[in-house]
C-alpha positions as CSV (number, residue, x, y, z in Angstrom):
1,M,42.8,-71.3,-55.6
2,N,41.3,-72.3,-52.2
3,H,38.0,-70.9,-51.2
4,T,36.4,-72.0,-48.0
5,T,32.7,-72.6,-47.4
6,E,31.7,-72.0,-43.8
7,P,32.0,-75.4,-42.1
8,E,29.0,-77.0,-40.5
9,V,29.5,-78.4,-37.0
10,I,29.5,-82.0,-35.9
11,N,29.4,-82.9,-32.3
12,S,31.2,-86.2,-31.7
13,G,31.9,-87.7,-28.3
14,D,33.1,-90.9,-29.9
15,P,36.8,-91.5,-29.0
16,S,37.2,-93.8,-32.0
17,A,35.9,-91.1,-34.4
18,G,39.4,-90.2,-35.5
19,K,40.1,-93.7,-36.9
20,K,36.6,-93.8,-38.4
21,Y,37.3,-90.7,-40.4
22,L,40.9,-91.3,-41.3
23,V,40.3,-93.0,-44.7
24,P,37.6,-90.4,-45.8
25,F,40.0,-87.6,-44.8
26,I,42.9,-89.1,-46.8
27,L,40.6,-89.3,-49.9
28,V,39.5,-85.7,-49.4
29,V,43.2,-84.6,-49.1
30,C,43.7,-86.2,-52.5
31,L,41.1,-83.8,-53.9
32,F,43.0,-80.8,-52.5
33,F,46.1,-82.0,-54.3
34,L,44.3,-82.7,-57.6
35,W,42.7,-79.3,-57.9
36,G,46.0,-77.7,-56.9
37,M,47.5,-79.6,-59.9
38,A,44.8,-78.3,-62.2
39,H,45.4,-74.7,-61.3
40,N,49.2,-74.8,-61.3
41,L,49.3,-76.6,-64.7
42,D,47.5,-73.6,-66.1
43,S,50.7,-71.6,-65.5
44,I,52.4,-74.1,-67.9
45,L,49.6,-74.2,-70.4
46,I,49.5,-70.4,-70.9
47,P,53.0,-70.1,-72.5
48,H,52.7,-73.5,-74.1
49,L,49.4,-73.0,-75.9
50,K,50.6,-69.5,-76.8
51,K,53.2,-71.3,-78.9
52,A,51.1,-74.2,-80.1
53,C,48.1,-72.1,-81.2
54,D,50.2,-69.1,-82.3
55,L,48.4,-66.7,-79.9
56,N,49.0,-63.2,-78.7
57,N,49.3,-62.5,-74.9
58,R,45.7,-61.4,-74.6
59,Q,44.4,-64.5,-76.2
60,S,46.6,-66.8,-74.1
61,T,45.0,-65.4,-70.8
62,L,41.6,-66.7,-71.9
63,I,42.9,-69.9,-70.2
64,D,42.5,-68.1,-66.9
65,T,39.3,-66.5,-67.9
66,S,37.7,-69.9,-68.8
67,V,38.6,-71.5,-65.5
68,F,37.8,-68.6,-63.1
69,M,34.6,-67.6,-64.9
70,A,33.5,-71.2,-64.4
71,Y,34.1,-70.7,-60.6
72,F,32.0,-67.5,-60.7
73,L,29.1,-69.1,-62.7
74,M,29.1,-72.5,-61.0
75,A,29.3,-71.2,-57.4
76,I,25.5,-71.2,-56.8
77,P,24.8,-74.4,-58.8
78,A,27.5,-76.2,-56.9
79,G,25.9,-75.2,-53.6
80,I,22.5,-76.5,-54.8
81,I,24.1,-79.9,-55.8
82,L,25.7,-80.2,-52.4
83,K,22.5,-79.4,-50.6
84,K,20.4,-81.8,-52.7
85,W,22.7,-84.8,-53.0
86,G,25.2,-84.5,-50.1
87,Y,29.0,-84.6,-49.8
88,K,29.8,-88.0,-51.4
89,A,27.7,-87.6,-54.5
90,S,28.9,-84.0,-55.0
91,M,32.6,-85.0,-54.8
92,I,32.0,-87.8,-57.3
93,I,30.1,-85.5,-59.7
94,G,33.0,-83.0,-59.4
95,L,35.6,-85.6,-60.2
96,L,33.6,-86.9,-63.2
97,V,33.2,-83.3,-64.6
98,F,36.9,-82.6,-64.0
99,A,37.8,-85.9,-65.9
100,I,35.6,-85.0,-68.9
101,G,37.4,-81.7,-69.2
102,A,40.8,-83.4,-69.0
103,F,39.9,-86.0,-71.7
104,L,38.7,-83.1,-74.0
105,F,42.4,-82.1,-74.3
106,V,42.8,-85.0,-76.7
107,P,40.4,-83.8,-79.4
108,A,41.5,-80.2,-78.7
109,A,45.2,-81.2,-79.5
110,N,44.3,-83.4,-82.4
111,Q,42.3,-80.5,-84.1
112,L,44.7,-77.8,-82.9
113,S,41.6,-76.0,-81.7
114,Y,42.2,-73.3,-79.0
115,T,38.4,-73.0,-78.7
116,T,38.1,-76.6,-77.7
117,F,41.0,-76.2,-75.2
118,L,39.0,-73.3,-73.6
119,V,35.8,-75.4,-73.5
120,A,37.8,-78.2,-71.8
121,L,39.3,-75.7,-69.3
122,F,35.8,-74.3,-68.5
123,I,34.5,-77.8,-67.9
124,I,37.5,-78.5,-65.6
125,G,36.7,-75.2,-63.8
126,C,33.1,-76.4,-63.3
127,G,34.4,-79.7,-61.8
128,L,36.8,-77.9,-59.5
129,T,34.0,-75.6,-58.2
130,I,31.9,-78.6,-57.3
131,L,34.9,-80.3,-55.7
132,E,35.9,-77.3,-53.6
133,T,32.3,-76.4,-52.5
134,S,31.9,-80.0,-51.1
135,A,35.5,-81.0,-50.0
136,N,36.3,-77.9,-47.9
137,P,33.3,-78.2,-45.5
138,Y,33.6,-82.0,-45.6
139,A,37.2,-81.9,-44.4
140,A,36.1,-79.5,-41.6
141,V,33.3,-81.8,-40.3
142,L,35.3,-85.1,-40.4
143,G,36.1,-85.4,-36.7
144,D,36.5,-83.2,-33.6
145,P,35.0,-79.8,-34.3
146,A,37.7,-78.2,-32.2
147,K,40.3,-79.4,-34.8
148,A,38.4,-78.3,-37.9
149,T,40.7,-75.5,-38.7
150,S,43.8,-77.8,-38.3
151,R,42.3,-80.3,-40.6
152,L,41.6,-77.6,-43.3
153,N,45.1,-76.2,-42.9
154,L,46.6,-79.7,-43.3
155,A,44.5,-80.4,-46.4
156,A,45.4,-77.0,-47.9
157,S,49.1,-77.8,-47.5
158,F,48.7,-80.5,-50.1
159,N,47.2,-77.8,-52.4
160,G,50.4,-75.9,-51.9
161,L,52.4,-79.1,-52.6
162,A,50.8,-79.2,-56.0
163,A,52.2,-75.7,-56.7
164,M,55.6,-77.3,-56.5
165,V,54.9,-80.6,-58.3
166,A,52.9,-79.2,-61.3
167,P,55.7,-77.1,-62.8
168,F,58.1,-80.1,-62.7
169,I,55.5,-82.3,-64.4
170,G,54.8,-79.6,-66.9
171,S,58.5,-79.1,-67.6
172,M,59.2,-82.8,-68.2
173,F,56.1,-83.7,-70.2
174,I,54.6,-80.6,-71.7
175,L,57.2,-78.0,-72.4
176,S,59.5,-78.8,-75.3
177,G,62.1,-76.1,-74.8
178,K,61.6,-75.1,-78.5
179,S,60.4,-71.6,-79.4
180,Y,60.5,-69.5,-82.5
181,T,60.1,-65.8,-83.2
182,Q,57.3,-64.7,-85.6
183,E,60.0,-64.0,-88.2
184,E,61.4,-67.6,-87.9
185,L,57.9,-69.1,-88.1
186,A,57.2,-67.0,-91.2
187,A,60.4,-68.3,-92.9
188,M,59.3,-71.9,-92.4
189,T,57.4,-73.9,-95.0
190,D,53.7,-74.5,-94.3
191,V,54.4,-78.1,-93.6
192,S,57.2,-77.5,-91.2
193,R,55.2,-74.8,-89.4
194,N,52.1,-76.9,-89.0
195,S,54.2,-79.9,-87.9
196,Y,55.8,-77.7,-85.2
197,F,52.3,-76.5,-84.0
198,M,50.9,-80.1,-83.9
199,E,53.9,-81.4,-82.1
200,E,53.6,-78.7,-79.4
201,A,49.9,-79.3,-79.0
202,A,50.3,-83.1,-78.8
203,S,52.5,-83.0,-75.8
204,V,49.6,-82.0,-73.5
205,K,47.6,-85.2,-74.4
206,M,49.4,-87.8,-72.3
207,P,49.5,-85.8,-69.1
208,Y,45.8,-84.9,-69.3
209,I,44.9,-88.5,-70.3
210,I,46.7,-89.7,-67.2
211,L,45.1,-87.0,-65.1
212,G,41.6,-88.0,-66.4
213,V,42.2,-91.7,-65.7
214,V,43.4,-90.9,-62.1
215,L,40.2,-88.8,-61.6
216,L,38.0,-91.7,-62.8
217,V,39.9,-94.2,-60.5
218,I,39.4,-91.9,-57.5
219,A,35.7,-91.3,-58.4
220,I,35.3,-95.1,-58.4
221,I,37.0,-95.4,-55.0
222,F,34.8,-92.7,-53.6
223,Y,31.7,-94.6,-54.9
224,F,32.7,-97.9,-53.2
225,V,34.2,-96.5,-50.0
226,N,31.8,-95.9,-47.2
227,L,32.0,-92.2,-46.6
228,P,30.0,-90.9,-43.6
229,E,27.3,-88.5,-44.8
230,V,27.6,-86.1,-41.9
231,K,24.2,-84.7,-40.8
232,T,24.8,-81.3,-39.2
233,K,23.0,-78.4,-37.8
234,S,23.8,-74.7,-38.1
235,T,25.2,-73.2,-34.9
236,D,23.5,-69.9,-35.3
237,G,20.0,-71.0,-36.2
238,E,18.3,-69.7,-39.3
239,A,20.4,-67.1,-41.2
240,K,18.8,-63.6,-41.1
241,G,21.3,-61.8,-43.3
242,S,20.6,-60.8,-46.9
243,F,22.8,-61.1,-49.9
244,F,22.8,-57.5,-51.0
245,G,22.2,-56.2,-47.5
246,A,25.5,-57.6,-46.4
247,L,27.3,-54.9,-48.5
248,R,26.1,-52.2,-46.1
249,H,29.2,-53.1,-44.1
250,K,31.9,-50.8,-45.4
251,H,34.8,-53.1,-44.5
252,L,33.1,-56.0,-46.2
253,R,32.8,-54.0,-49.4
254,W,36.5,-53.1,-49.2
255,A,37.3,-56.8,-48.5
256,V,35.4,-57.9,-51.6
257,I,37.4,-55.3,-53.7
258,A,40.7,-56.4,-52.1
259,Q,40.0,-60.1,-52.7
260,F,39.1,-59.4,-56.3
261,F,42.5,-57.7,-56.8
262,Y,44.4,-60.3,-54.8
263,V,43.1,-63.3,-56.8
264,G,43.7,-61.3,-60.0
265,A,47.3,-60.5,-58.9
266,Q,48.1,-64.1,-58.0
267,V,46.9,-65.4,-61.3
268,C,48.7,-62.6,-63.2
269,V,52.0,-63.4,-61.5
270,T,51.9,-67.1,-62.2
271,S,50.4,-66.9,-65.6
272,F,53.2,-64.9,-67.0
273,F,55.9,-66.2,-64.7
274,I,57.6,-68.4,-67.3
275,R,57.6,-65.8,-70.1
276,M,58.8,-63.2,-67.6
277,A,61.7,-65.5,-66.6
278,Q,62.6,-65.9,-70.3
279,Q,62.3,-62.2,-71.3
280,G,63.3,-60.4,-68.1
281,G,65.6,-63.0,-66.6
282,G,67.1,-64.5,-69.7
283,F,66.3,-68.1,-68.7
284,D,65.3,-70.9,-71.1
285,E,61.8,-72.3,-70.9
286,K,62.5,-75.4,-68.8
287,T,64.7,-73.5,-66.3
288,A,61.9,-70.9,-66.0
289,A,59.5,-73.8,-65.1
290,Y,61.9,-74.9,-62.3
291,Y,61.8,-71.4,-60.9
292,L,58.0,-71.5,-61.0
293,A,58.2,-74.6,-58.8
294,I,60.5,-72.7,-56.4
295,Y,57.8,-70.0,-56.4
296,G,55.3,-72.7,-55.3
297,L,57.6,-73.8,-52.6
298,L,58.0,-70.3,-51.2
299,F,54.2,-69.8,-51.4
300,T,53.7,-73.0,-49.3
301,V,56.5,-72.0,-46.8
302,G,54.9,-68.6,-46.5
303,R,51.6,-70.1,-45.4
304,F,53.2,-71.9,-42.5
305,A,55.4,-69.0,-41.6
306,G,52.5,-66.5,-41.8
307,T,50.5,-68.7,-39.5
308,A,53.3,-68.6,-36.9
309,I,53.9,-64.8,-37.3
310,L,50.2,-64.1,-36.8
311,Q,50.6,-65.3,-33.2
312,F,52.6,-62.1,-32.5
313,I,51.3,-59.4,-34.9
314,S,47.7,-58.4,-35.8
315,S,46.5,-59.7,-39.2
316,H,45.8,-56.3,-40.7
317,K,49.4,-55.2,-39.9
318,L,51.0,-58.3,-41.4
319,L,48.8,-57.9,-44.5
320,S,49.9,-54.3,-44.8
321,I,53.6,-55.2,-44.4
322,Y,53.4,-58.1,-46.9
323,A,51.4,-55.9,-49.4
324,A,54.0,-53.1,-49.2
325,I,56.9,-55.6,-49.7
326,A,54.9,-57.1,-52.7
327,V,54.7,-53.5,-54.2
328,L,58.5,-53.1,-53.9
329,L,59.1,-56.6,-55.4
330,S,56.8,-55.8,-58.3
331,M,58.9,-52.7,-59.0
332,V,62.0,-54.8,-59.1
333,A,60.2,-57.1,-61.6
334,I,59.2,-54.2,-63.8
335,F,62.4,-52.1,-63.8
336,G,65.0,-54.7,-63.0
337,N,66.9,-57.1,-65.3
338,G,68.6,-60.4,-65.2
339,A,68.0,-63.1,-62.5
340,Y,66.9,-60.5,-60.0
341,V,63.6,-60.2,-61.8
342,V,62.9,-63.9,-61.3
343,Y,64.0,-63.8,-57.7
344,A,61.6,-60.9,-57.1
345,L,58.7,-62.9,-58.6
346,G,59.6,-66.0,-56.4
347,A,59.7,-63.8,-53.3
348,I,56.2,-62.4,-54.2
349,G,54.9,-65.9,-53.8
350,F,56.0,-65.9,-50.1
351,F,54.4,-62.6,-49.4
352,M,51.1,-63.4,-51.2
353,S,50.6,-66.6,-49.2
354,I,48.6,-65.2,-46.3
355,M,46.6,-62.7,-48.3
356,F,43.5,-64.7,-49.3
357,P,42.6,-66.1,-45.8
358,T,43.5,-62.8,-44.1
359,I,41.4,-60.6,-46.3
360,F,38.6,-63.2,-45.9
361,A,38.7,-63.2,-42.1
362,L,39.0,-59.4,-41.9
363,G,36.0,-58.9,-44.3
364,I,33.5,-61.0,-42.3
365,E,34.7,-59.7,-38.9
366,G,31.8,-58.4,-36.8
367,I,29.1,-58.6,-39.5
368,G,26.9,-61.1,-37.5
369,D,23.9,-62.4,-39.4
370,D,25.5,-61.2,-42.7
371,T,28.4,-63.6,-42.3
372,K,27.1,-66.2,-44.7
373,P,26.1,-63.8,-47.5
374,G,29.3,-61.9,-46.9
375,S,31.3,-65.1,-47.3
376,S,29.5,-65.7,-50.6
377,W,30.5,-62.2,-51.9
378,L,34.2,-62.9,-50.9
379,I,34.1,-66.3,-52.7
380,M,32.5,-64.8,-55.8
381,S,35.2,-62.1,-55.9
382,I,37.7,-64.7,-57.2
383,V,36.3,-63.7,-60.7
384,G,39.3,-61.3,-60.5
385,G,41.3,-64.2,-61.7
386,A,39.3,-64.2,-64.9
387,I,39.4,-60.5,-65.6
388,L,42.8,-59.1,-64.6
389,P,45.1,-61.5,-66.4
390,Y,43.2,-60.5,-69.6
391,A,43.9,-56.9,-68.8
392,M,47.6,-57.7,-68.2
393,G,47.8,-59.6,-71.5
394,T,46.3,-56.6,-73.3
395,L,48.7,-54.2,-71.7
396,I,51.7,-56.5,-72.8
397,D,50.4,-56.6,-76.4
398,L,49.9,-52.8,-76.5
399,N,53.6,-52.4,-75.4
400,N,55.3,-54.6,-78.1
401,D,55.2,-57.8,-76.1
402,N,56.9,-56.2,-73.1
403,I,56.1,-58.7,-70.3
404,Q,57.8,-56.6,-67.6
405,I,55.5,-53.6,-68.1
406,G,52.6,-56.0,-67.7
407,Y,53.5,-56.5,-64.0
408,S,52.2,-53.0,-63.4
409,I,48.8,-54.7,-63.0
410,P,49.8,-56.8,-60.0
411,L,51.6,-53.7,-58.6
412,V,48.3,-51.8,-58.6
413,C,46.6,-54.8,-57.0
414,Y,49.0,-54.8,-54.1
415,L,48.5,-51.1,-53.6
416,I,44.8,-51.7,-53.2
417,I,45.4,-54.5,-50.8
418,L,47.8,-52.2,-48.8
419,Y,45.0,-49.7,-48.5
420,F,42.7,-52.4,-47.2
421,G,45.3,-53.5,-44.6
422,L,45.8,-49.9,-43.5
423,R,42.3,-48.4,-43.6
424,G,39.7,-50.5,-45.4
425,Y,39.6,-53.3,-42.9
426,K,38.3,-51.1,-40.1
427,V,34.9,-52.1,-38.8
428,A,32.5,-49.1,-38.5
429,H,31.1,-49.0,-35.0
430,K,27.7,-47.5,-34.5
């Protein structure tokens, strides 16, 4: 999940600045890719650990809760770290915390402890929060201020690339393709059943060890590379807005609500994608993972396409159109059967692609001094990714493991986003 801190401004008249900032920018782009990998591997972990730890659907969604609750709880501390120690130190700290979480997957798998997996994922979430809080504005200030948006979009495209790569890696190295019903597990001997669980859990160790080592190597590179610690000034002087006072803007309140439900919907769709493709589409586990990669491709393509379309249509109209289409696709996913269910989920990826930045921009429009606290509210609203998947898992469990009925949760989310695009976005003029 990408969230954007308001970029500080650097004034540079040095024509060689582009070359000067090239290596630091490449390193920062690596961070965008790495946190994209972390988030998109969660979509593999949810069905995998459900098998390995013999969980119900509600329990399996605690993976999302652990990561996104970390974002919510670490948002303010991450900002304090950035303010106190600067960009370079913050990014190194984020990488090290991320690495600690990755390495904790080894004892979690060895002990077959779901609690330890959740602690590891919470720590990874804390590392990701620190990384995003520092890397987003740093990418923006590395060079010509007029090209800040272009740099952020370029960096974010590598985040989208990870959405395609992670499912392939997960399919090859984590998913075994084996799955047993509760009846089949009950018929096994204790030794065979435990052996199966341990074998499934063990497959996560090597990918996360490699990830942890890569993170340490990149942290070391960051330590030794001379990264310019950009000293910047605010363009609007001292902020006069207040945190709670910002909510007096009705359209901002609606944007916070819409963003909460958008993030929740996105995480719900991806978290149950593989199991939905198995149950609703009739695909095997590994084939389902390949379709999840196609979902990631469509999400990435949608970002570029949406940027182009926005040159010709107002953002609230495009948001409304996309939300309405997402509602219809959700209905296909709920009531359809066969491959069409999976095609509908893949297409949802395309139409969700522009929602986060569009809701964000509409929410802070015209709120003046309340822009910074308003942005903080919109960033904190990503806690929807911690809460709504749990609700979806609960709904599935209450309906005899019916994954399709669970997609009623994203459907409701898109209806709320549709209302925001039609009415809630409007700025109240005095």
